[in-house]
PASE-428435 format. One record per residue (C-alpha): x, y, z; residue in three letters; chain. Coordinates in Angstrom, 2 decimals, always signed. Example, Ala and Ser with C-alpha at 12.3 -4.5 7.8 and 13.67 -1.06 7.14 Angstrom:
REM residues 2
NODE      px      py      pz  aa ch
NODE  +12.30   -4.50   +7.80 ALA  A
NODE  +13.67   -1.06   +7.14 SER  A
REM end
This chain:
REM residues 395
NODE      px      py      pz  aa ch
NODE  -16.49 +159.46  +56.96 UNK  A
NODE  -13.40 +159.53  +58.80 UNK  A
NODE  -13.38 +159.21  +62.42 UNK  A
NODE  -12.06 +162.20  +64.30 UNK  A
NODE   -9.93 +161.13  +67.24 UNK  A
NODE   -9.25 +163.21  +70.15 UNK  A
NODE   -6.77 +162.73  +72.38 UNK  A
NODE   -8.92 +161.55  +75.15 UNK  A
NODE  -10.29 +158.97  +72.56 UNK  A
NODE   -6.55 +157.71  +71.76 UNK  A
NODE   -5.82 +157.25  +75.27 UNK  A
NODE   -9.06 +155.39  +76.42 UNK  A
NODE   -8.85 +153.04  +73.57 UNK  A
NODE   -4.89 +152.80  +74.34 UNK  A
NODE   -3.66 +154.29  +70.89 UNK  A
NODE   -0.54 +155.13  +72.19 UNK  A
NODE   +0.97 +156.51  +69.20 UNK  A
NODE   -2.00 +158.42  +68.31 UNK  A
NODE   -1.93 +160.32  +71.32 UNK  A
NODE   +1.40 +161.14  +71.00 UNK  A
NODE   +0.78 +162.71  +67.92 UNK  A
NODE   -2.35 +164.77  +69.31 UNK  A
NODE   +0.60 +165.75  +71.96 UNK  A
NODE   +2.81 +166.99  +68.94 UNK  A
NODE   -0.25 +169.29  +68.43 UNK  A
NODE   -0.51 +170.56  +71.30 UNK  A
NODE   -3.86 +169.16  +72.04 UNK  A
NODE   -4.85 +168.59  +75.87 UNK  A
NODE   -7.18 +166.29  +77.67 UNK  A
NODE  -10.47 +167.87  +78.27 UNK  A
NODE  -10.66 +169.54  +81.87 UNK  A
NODE  -14.56 +167.93  +82.44 UNK  A
NODE  -12.92 +164.28  +81.58 UNK  A
NODE  -15.09 +161.68  +84.37 UNK  A
NODE  -12.50 +160.76  +87.04 UNK  A
NODE  -13.08 +157.63  +86.12 UNK  A
NODE  -12.52 +157.77  +82.60 UNK  A
NODE   -8.97 +159.91  +84.22 UNK  A
NODE   -8.03 +157.00  +86.33 UNK  A
NODE   -8.39 +154.26  +83.33 UNK  A
NODE   -5.96 +156.66  +81.38 UNK  A
NODE   -3.50 +157.16  +84.29 UNK  A
NODE   -3.24 +153.51  +84.66 UNK  A
NODE   -2.98 +152.37  +81.51 UNK  A
NODE   -0.26 +154.95  +80.88 UNK  A
NODE   +2.01 +153.63  +83.57 UNK  A
NODE   +1.42 +149.98  +83.07 UNK  A
NODE   +2.49 +150.32  +79.58 UNK  A
NODE   +5.82 +152.78  +80.58 UNK  A
NODE   +4.61 +155.62  +78.05 UNK  A
NODE   +6.82 +157.86  +80.57 UNK  A
NODE   +7.36 +160.51  +77.66 UNK  A
NODE   +3.52 +160.75  +77.64 UNK  A
NODE   +2.95 +161.28  +80.97 UNK  A
NODE   +5.88 +163.81  +81.10 UNK  A
NODE   +4.01 +165.62  +78.04 UNK  A
NODE   +0.59 +165.84  +79.47 UNK  A
NODE   +2.16 +167.59  +82.74 UNK  A
NODE   +4.05 +170.31  +80.17 UNK  A
NODE   +0.37 +170.63  +78.84 UNK  A
NODE   -1.26 +170.91  +81.93 UNK  A
NODE   -3.18 +168.14  +81.47 UNK  A
NODE   -2.19 +166.83  +84.46 UNK  A
NODE   -1.78 +168.71  +87.75 UNK  A
NODE   +1.48 +168.62  +89.75 UNK  A
NODE   +0.55 +171.08  +92.57 UNK  A
NODE   -0.62 +169.13  +95.70 UNK  A
NODE   -2.34 +172.26  +97.24 UNK  A
NODE   -4.91 +172.08  +94.32 UNK  A
NODE   -5.63 +168.45  +94.71 UNK  A
NODE   -9.28 +167.34  +96.97 UNK  A
NODE   -7.83 +164.00  +96.82 UNK  A
NODE   -5.02 +161.78  +96.09 UNK  A
NODE   -6.97 +158.72  +95.02 UNK  A
NODE   -7.96 +158.34  +91.72 UNK  A
NODE   -4.99 +160.65  +90.84 UNK  A
NODE   -1.78 +160.25  +88.87 UNK  A
NODE   -0.08 +159.48  +92.02 UNK  A
NODE   -2.51 +156.65  +93.08 UNK  A
NODE   -1.78 +155.00  +89.43 UNK  A
NODE   +2.26 +155.51  +89.43 UNK  A
NODE   +2.74 +154.08  +93.33 UNK  A
NODE   -0.15 +151.61  +91.89 UNK  A
NODE   +2.32 +150.02  +88.76 UNK  A
NODE   +5.53 +151.83  +89.70 UNK  A
NODE   +8.55 +148.66  +90.53 UNK  A
NODE  +11.86 +149.15  +91.83 UNK  A
NODE  +13.38 +149.27  +87.80 UNK  A
NODE  +15.88 +151.51  +87.43 UNK  A
NODE  +13.65 +152.99  +84.52 UNK  A
NODE  +10.61 +153.48  +86.86 UNK  A
NODE  +13.06 +155.47  +89.73 UNK  A
NODE  +14.04 +157.37  +87.11 UNK  A
NODE  +10.96 +158.69  +85.87 UNK  A
NODE   +9.91 +159.21  +89.70 UNK  A
NODE  +12.35 +161.19  +90.28 UNK  A
NODE  +12.12 +163.11  +87.31 UNK  A
NODE   +8.08 +163.80  +87.70 UNK  A
NODE   +8.33 +164.39  +91.36 UNK  A
NODE  +10.61 +167.53  +90.56 UNK  A
NODE   +7.34 +169.19  +88.90 UNK  A
NODE   +5.92 +168.79  +91.90 UNK  A
NODE   +4.84 +171.68  +94.22 UNK  A
NODE   +3.89 +171.70  +98.35 UNK  A
NODE   +4.77 +167.62  +97.93 UNK  A
NODE   +4.40 +167.65 +101.84 UNK  A
NODE   +1.18 +168.99 +101.50 UNK  A
NODE   -1.77 +166.64 +103.41 UNK  A
NODE   -4.32 +166.53 +100.95 UNK  A
NODE   -7.75 +165.11 +102.69 UNK  A
NODE   -5.36 +164.14 +105.52 UNK  A
NODE   -2.98 +162.01 +103.16 UNK  A
NODE   +0.29 +163.03 +101.90 UNK  A
NODE   +2.21 +161.98  +99.22 UNK  A
NODE   +4.48 +159.60 +101.30 UNK  A
NODE   +1.34 +158.21 +103.06 UNK  A
NODE   -0.30 +157.07  +99.94 UNK  A
NODE   +2.93 +155.38  +98.38 UNK  A
NODE   +3.12 +153.39 +101.95 UNK  A
NODE   -0.66 +152.57 +101.27 UNK  A
NODE   -0.11 +151.48  +97.83 UNK  A
NODE   +2.69 +149.31  +99.49 UNK  A
NODE   +5.53 +150.64  +96.93 UNK  A
NODE   +8.72 +149.15  +96.86 UNK  A
NODE  +11.27 +150.48  +99.71 UNK  A
NODE  +13.74 +152.03  +97.19 UNK  A
NODE  +10.52 +154.47  +95.63 UNK  A
NODE  +10.33 +155.43  +99.33 UNK  A
NODE  +14.01 +156.87  +99.14 UNK  A
NODE  +13.14 +158.91  +95.64 UNK  A
NODE  +10.36 +160.17  +97.52 UNK  A
NODE  +12.72 +160.81 +100.47 UNK  A
NODE  +15.41 +162.69  +98.02 UNK  A
NODE  +12.35 +164.41  +96.26 UNK  A
NODE  +11.56 +166.39  +99.61 UNK  A
NODE   +9.20 +164.11 +101.04 UNK  A
NODE   +9.78 +164.48 +105.13 UNK  A
NODE   +9.76 +160.69 +106.48 UNK  A
NODE   +9.71 +163.34 +109.94 UNK  A
NODE   +5.90 +164.31 +109.15 UNK  A
NODE   +3.10 +164.31 +111.88 UNK  A
NODE   -0.13 +164.90 +111.48 UNK  A
NODE   -2.45 +167.28 +113.43 UNK  A
NODE   -2.71 +164.20 +115.89 UNK  A
NODE   +0.69 +164.29 +116.07 UNK  A
NODE   +1.06 +160.52 +114.65 UNK  A
NODE   +3.80 +159.82 +112.04 UNK  A
NODE   +4.41 +156.70 +109.47 UNK  A
NODE   +5.11 +154.30 +112.17 UNK  A
NODE   +1.49 +154.74 +113.50 UNK  A
NODE   +0.28 +155.12 +110.51 UNK  A
NODE   +1.70 +151.88 +108.91 UNK  A
NODE   +0.26 +150.28 +111.62 UNK  A
NODE   -3.07 +151.59 +111.33 UNK  A
NODE   -3.40 +150.73 +108.07 UNK  A
NODE   -4.74 +146.98 +106.84 UNK  A
NODE   -3.91 +147.19 +103.20 UNK  A
NODE   -0.30 +146.76 +103.91 UNK  A
NODE   +0.82 +143.39 +104.50 UNK  A
NODE   +3.14 +143.42 +107.68 UNK  A
NODE   +6.46 +141.61 +105.94 UNK  A
NODE   +6.20 +145.46 +103.93 UNK  A
NODE   +5.54 +147.14 +106.95 UNK  A
NODE   +8.46 +146.11 +108.42 UNK  A
NODE  +10.29 +146.71 +105.48 UNK  A
NODE   +9.34 +150.76 +106.05 UNK  A
NODE   +9.59 +150.41 +109.73 UNK  A
NODE  +13.41 +149.39 +108.94 UNK  A
NODE  +14.09 +151.89 +106.71 UNK  A
NODE  +11.91 +154.78 +108.75 UNK  A
NODE  +14.34 +153.79 +111.49 UNK  A
NODE  +17.28 +154.09 +109.40 UNK  A
NODE  +15.82 +157.74 +108.79 UNK  A
NODE  +16.07 +158.62 +112.80 UNK  A
NODE  +12.40 +157.85 +113.90 UNK  A
NODE  +11.85 +157.44 +117.14 UNK  A
NODE  +10.08 +154.38 +118.28 UNK  A
NODE   +8.68 +155.49 +121.45 UNK  A
NODE   +7.58 +158.67 +120.06 UNK  A
NODE   +3.67 +158.81 +120.80 UNK  A
NODE   +0.62 +161.01 +119.59 UNK  A
NODE   -1.03 +163.41 +120.59 UNK  A
NODE   -2.36 +161.78 +124.20 UNK  A
NODE   +0.55 +160.06 +123.72 UNK  A
NODE   -0.44 +156.77 +122.37 UNK  A
NODE   +3.03 +154.87 +120.76 UNK  A
NODE   +3.34 +152.80 +117.85 UNK  A
NODE   +3.95 +149.79 +120.28 UNK  A
NODE   +0.40 +150.50 +121.75 UNK  A
NODE   -1.48 +150.49 +118.09 UNK  A
NODE   +0.26 +147.38 +117.74 UNK  A
NODE   -1.15 +145.80 +120.30 UNK  A
NODE   -4.57 +146.98 +119.88 UNK  A
NODE   -4.68 +146.12 +116.29 UNK  A
NODE   -3.08 +142.76 +117.28 UNK  A
NODE   -0.39 +142.48 +114.78 UNK  A
NODE   +2.43 +140.75 +116.38 UNK  A
NODE   +4.77 +140.92 +113.99 UNK  A
NODE   +4.74 +144.57 +114.41 UNK  A
NODE   +4.85 +144.01 +118.03 UNK  A
NODE   +7.50 +141.76 +118.01 UNK  A
NODE  +10.21 +143.68 +115.61 UNK  A
NODE   +9.25 +147.23 +117.76 UNK  A
NODE  +10.00 +145.90 +121.20 UNK  A
NODE  +13.51 +144.26 +119.96 UNK  A
NODE  +14.18 +147.76 +118.58 UNK  A
NODE  +13.55 +148.81 +122.15 UNK  A
NODE  +10.02 +150.06 +122.52 UNK  A
NODE   +9.24 +151.04 +125.78 UNK  A
NODE   +6.41 +148.57 +127.19 UNK  A
NODE   +6.16 +150.68 +130.31 UNK  A
NODE   +5.66 +154.17 +129.01 UNK  A
NODE   +1.85 +155.79 +129.95 UNK  A
NODE   -0.33 +156.39 +126.89 UNK  A
NODE   -3.32 +157.22 +126.69 UNK  A
NODE   -5.00 +157.24 +129.86 UNK  A
NODE   -1.79 +156.72 +131.44 UNK  A
NODE   -1.73 +152.94 +130.47 UNK  A
NODE   +1.51 +151.61 +129.43 UNK  A
NODE   +1.41 +148.61 +126.29 UNK  A
NODE   +1.32 +146.14 +129.27 UNK  A
NODE   -1.55 +147.28 +130.31 UNK  A
NODE   -3.33 +147.30 +126.99 UNK  A
NODE   -2.24 +143.79 +126.51 UNK  A
NODE   -3.29 +142.26 +129.83 UNK  A
NODE   -6.24 +144.39 +130.30 UNK  A
NODE   -7.74 +145.46 +126.49 UNK  A
NODE   -6.61 +142.43 +124.77 UNK  A
NODE   -7.05 +138.43 +124.96 UNK  A
NODE   -4.10 +138.50 +126.36 UNK  A
NODE   -2.57 +134.82 +127.55 UNK  A
NODE   +0.92 +134.32 +129.54 UNK  A
NODE   +2.57 +134.33 +126.29 UNK  A
NODE   +2.01 +137.75 +125.25 UNK  A
NODE   +2.97 +138.72 +128.83 UNK  A
NODE   +6.14 +136.72 +128.89 UNK  A
NODE   +6.97 +138.54 +125.38 UNK  A
NODE   +6.74 +141.77 +126.96 UNK  A
NODE   +8.48 +141.18 +129.89 UNK  A
NODE  +11.91 +139.57 +127.78 UNK  A
NODE  +12.69 +142.89 +126.78 UNK  A
NODE  +11.53 +144.80 +129.51 UNK  A
NODE  +10.31 +144.18 +133.53 UNK  A
NODE   +6.73 +145.39 +134.25 UNK  A
NODE   +6.78 +148.42 +136.20 UNK  A
NODE   +3.72 +147.31 +138.51 UNK  A
NODE   +3.60 +150.76 +140.66 UNK  A
NODE   +2.22 +152.38 +137.21 UNK  A
NODE   -1.58 +153.42 +137.46 UNK  A
NODE   -3.77 +154.80 +135.26 UNK  A
NODE   -6.12 +157.89 +135.10 UNK  A
NODE   -8.45 +156.24 +137.30 UNK  A
NODE   -6.20 +154.93 +139.87 UNK  A
NODE   -5.98 +151.29 +138.51 UNK  A
NODE   -2.99 +148.76 +138.43 UNK  A
NODE   -1.66 +146.25 +136.11 UNK  A
NODE   -2.43 +143.44 +138.10 UNK  A
NODE   -5.85 +145.15 +139.64 UNK  A
NODE   -6.82 +145.45 +136.05 UNK  A
NODE   -6.17 +141.99 +134.83 UNK  A
NODE   -8.04 +140.56 +137.88 UNK  A
NODE  -10.98 +142.98 +136.96 UNK  A
NODE  -11.41 +141.80 +133.30 UNK  A
NODE  -10.78 +138.08 +133.91 UNK  A
NODE  -12.51 +135.26 +135.29 UNK  A
NODE  -10.43 +132.32 +136.52 UNK  A
NODE   -9.94 +129.97 +133.60 UNK  A
NODE   -6.80 +127.82 +133.67 UNK  A
NODE   -5.54 +130.70 +130.31 UNK  A
NODE   -6.13 +133.77 +133.01 UNK  A
NODE   -4.96 +131.84 +136.12 UNK  A
NODE   -1.36 +131.15 +134.31 UNK  A
NODE   -1.45 +134.93 +133.46 UNK  A
NODE   -2.04 +135.92 +137.03 UNK  A
NODE   +0.58 +134.00 +138.47 UNK  A
NODE   +3.10 +135.06 +135.78 UNK  A
NODE   +2.06 +138.72 +137.10 UNK  A
NODE   +2.94 +137.95 +140.58 UNK  A
NODE   +5.80 +135.76 +140.44 UNK  A
NODE   +7.24 +139.09 +138.72 UNK  A
NODE   +6.50 +141.20 +141.34 UNK  A
NODE   +2.96 +142.19 +141.13 UNK  A
NODE   +1.39 +143.32 +145.01 UNK  A
NODE   -1.59 +140.73 +145.85 UNK  A
NODE   -2.28 +143.80 +148.06 UNK  A
NODE   -1.54 +146.73 +146.42 UNK  A
NODE   -4.74 +148.80 +145.52 UNK  A
NODE   -6.57 +150.43 +142.72 UNK  A
NODE   -9.01 +152.39 +142.61 UNK  A
NODE  -12.99 +151.11 +142.03 UNK  A
NODE  -16.06 +153.08 +142.09 UNK  A
NODE  -14.53 +155.52 +144.10 UNK  A
NODE  -13.23 +152.72 +146.65 UNK  A
NODE   -9.70 +151.19 +147.38 UNK  A
NODE   -9.93 +147.25 +146.34 UNK  A
NODE   -6.83 +145.41 +146.66 UNK  A
NODE   -5.95 +142.60 +144.06 UNK  A
NODE   -6.81 +140.14 +146.76 UNK  A
NODE  -10.32 +141.54 +146.94 UNK  A
NODE  -10.91 +140.56 +143.25 UNK  A
NODE   -9.55 +137.15 +143.81 UNK  A
NODE  -12.09 +136.73 +146.72 UNK  A
NODE  -15.18 +136.76 +144.50 UNK  A
NODE  -13.77 +134.90 +141.32 UNK  A
NODE  -13.82 +130.83 +141.38 UNK  A
NODE  -11.51 +128.97 +143.60 UNK  A
NODE   -8.78 +127.82 +141.50 UNK  A
NODE   -7.48 +131.29 +141.26 UNK  A
NODE   -7.27 +131.52 +144.67 UNK  A
NODE   -5.66 +127.98 +145.24 UNK  A
NODE   -3.03 +128.82 +142.67 UNK  A
NODE   -2.01 +131.97 +144.81 UNK  A
NODE   -2.39 +129.67 +148.29 UNK  A
NODE   +0.14 +127.66 +146.50 UNK  A
NODE   +2.63 +129.88 +145.31 UNK  A
NODE   +2.59 +131.02 +149.09 UNK  A
NODE   +1.73 +134.97 +148.26 UNK  A
NODE   -1.30 +134.98 +150.95 UNK  A
NODE   -1.26 +136.45 +154.13 UNK  A
NODE   -4.20 +134.89 +156.07 UNK  A
NODE   -3.92 +137.21 +158.53 UNK  A
NODE   -3.88 +140.19 +156.34 UNK  A
NODE   -6.16 +142.99 +156.97 UNK  A
NODE   -7.88 +145.72 +155.08 UNK  A
NODE   -8.97 +149.37 +156.81 UNK  A
NODE  -12.20 +147.52 +157.92 UNK  A
NODE  -10.25 +144.88 +159.90 UNK  A
NODE  -11.38 +142.45 +157.29 UNK  A
NODE   -9.53 +138.87 +156.54 UNK  A
NODE   -9.49 +137.17 +153.02 UNK  A
NODE  -12.04 +134.88 +155.19 UNK  A
NODE  -14.07 +137.70 +155.94 UNK  A
NODE  -14.37 +139.15 +152.06 UNK  A
NODE  -14.75 +135.23 +151.17 UNK  A
NODE  -17.90 +134.74 +153.32 UNK  A
NODE  -19.30 +138.72 +152.52 UNK  A
NODE  -19.44 +138.21 +149.18 UNK  A
NODE  -22.79 +138.98 +147.31 UNK  A
NODE  -23.94 +135.32 +145.67 UNK  A
NODE  -26.52 +136.90 +143.94 UNK  A
NODE  -28.98 +134.27 +144.38 UNK  A
NODE  -26.26 +132.06 +142.45 UNK  A
NODE  -25.89 +128.38 +143.40 UNK  A
NODE  -22.80 +128.08 +141.66 UNK  A
NODE  -20.99 +131.02 +143.32 UNK  A
NODE  -22.55 +130.09 +146.71 UNK  A
NODE  -20.77 +126.71 +145.65 UNK  A
NODE  -17.28 +128.66 +145.11 UNK  A
NODE  -17.73 +130.55 +147.90 UNK  A
NODE  -18.00 +127.19 +150.14 UNK  A
NODE  -15.08 +125.78 +148.61 UNK  A
NODE  -12.85 +128.82 +149.24 UNK  A
NODE  -13.26 +129.20 +152.44 UNK  A
NODE  -13.00 +125.49 +153.31 UNK  A
NODE   -9.38 +125.73 +151.08 UNK  A
NODE   -8.50 +129.14 +153.59 UNK  A
NODE   -9.43 +126.80 +156.93 UNK  A
NODE   -7.11 +124.33 +155.84 UNK  A
NODE   -4.54 +126.72 +155.59 UNK  A
NODE   -5.12 +128.20 +158.91 UNK  A
NODE   -7.33 +130.99 +158.74 UNK  A
NODE   -8.91 +132.01 +161.75 UNK  A
NODE  -12.69 +131.67 +161.91 UNK  A
NODE  -13.11 +133.70 +164.92 UNK  A
NODE  -11.31 +136.96 +163.69 UNK  A
NODE  -13.24 +139.93 +164.01 UNK  A
NODE  -13.50 +142.90 +162.11 UNK  A
NODE  -13.77 +146.27 +163.02 UNK  A
NODE  -17.54 +146.00 +163.43 UNK  A
NODE  -17.35 +143.20 +165.44 UNK  A
NODE  -18.29 +140.66 +162.88 UNK  A
NODE  -16.63 +137.08 +162.32 UNK  A
NODE  -17.08 +135.61 +159.30 UNK  A
NODE  -19.49 +133.63 +160.42 UNK  A
NODE  -21.90 +136.80 +161.07 UNK  A
NODE  -21.08 +137.67 +157.43 UNK  A
NODE  -21.77 +134.20 +155.51 UNK  A
NODE  -25.22 +133.80 +157.93 UNK  A
NODE  -26.44 +136.54 +156.40 UNK  A
NODE  -27.92 +134.79 +153.34 UNK  A
NODE  -29.26 +131.78 +153.31 UNK  A
NODE  -27.54 +130.34 +149.97 UNK  A
NODE  -24.35 +130.60 +152.49 UNK  A
NODE  -25.65 +127.65 +154.35 UNK  A
NODE  -22.89 +125.14 +153.86 UNK  A
NODE  -20.39 +127.87 +154.70 UNK  A
NODE  -21.98 +128.56 +158.06 UNK  A
NODE  -21.94 +125.20 +158.80 UNK  A
NODE  -18.33 +124.86 +157.93 UNK  A
NODE  -17.20 +127.30 +159.63 UNK  A
NODE  -19.40 +126.23 +162.76 UNK  A
NODE  -17.09 +123.25 +163.17 UNK  A
NODE  -13.89 +125.33 +163.02 UNK  A
NODE  -15.19 +127.70 +165.14 UNK  A
NODE  -13.65 +127.49 +168.71 UNK  A
REM end
């Protein structure tokens, strides 16, 4: 008994000549063909460069070319095309001819456009150009106002080397690399957030502005210094292209230096970063809002371990006579710090007081409540050594 082979059978078995005969007889693929079988057929056809069969399947309406009819692009003929086509001239010509039959070419299907699918599958840039020539809009933005620069950075399947080729192409098409999304997050913000250092380098080299406020008023400098594991080298990289604007504050009223100090202790790495910020103009007496109160950068320094204070004293940026709105000097602040039953914190407090006294801090200075540094230190038994030290310097 002779086995009856359908078009679907021939395609699944990769019997392409048999499939061509079935197509000549106007046989179509069944509409209820399981999606995994469809994908397998599409993959085999594109890999085999059986472009004539694909064209006939389109003509027979066995392959849908109206994007509005799709629920998703993953697993579709488009994904197979982007997975297996290369930059050969024949491949480009087939894609161009295929795209002529595509309706609603810029529709986003399940939040993904045809061009985005191509980027995600890392197709050669020559095919990106074919898509653009066919009408795919490289300036497309989604409902969040995110364009393809944002999306390429966010896609972890795209290697950075490939993404950089796409960046160059898109910038040549006139995309604005400083354009933010609906909350003003720029591609540079995203590259820093995703730790995509090659993208960061490229964007800076092409003119990305690290001082543009993005989400919550935070600049790329702020993102790098406050939110990322940032060292002086990363900060220096940003500063190489534009000096940091230390007067920008985020929506919470925090400055760049204030945020950097809030998020760091005083490791050698942290100290080098803080020193670089201060060297470049960050004001150690500039205040940020913290729990609805103004808090100067030096207030944070008074709470960290002594290495940071020592570094800033060596830089000559500490004014020992500077007073806050309550009349407190830096020595007052150091002595008032709550060590919270921590012996090491008490030892660091002693060390900081000793440094300040050696620099000439006034042990007899009174704040607006007529309290001396010693009065504040005497409120905690763990600070007894500091009290003794202050007594030795008291007039």
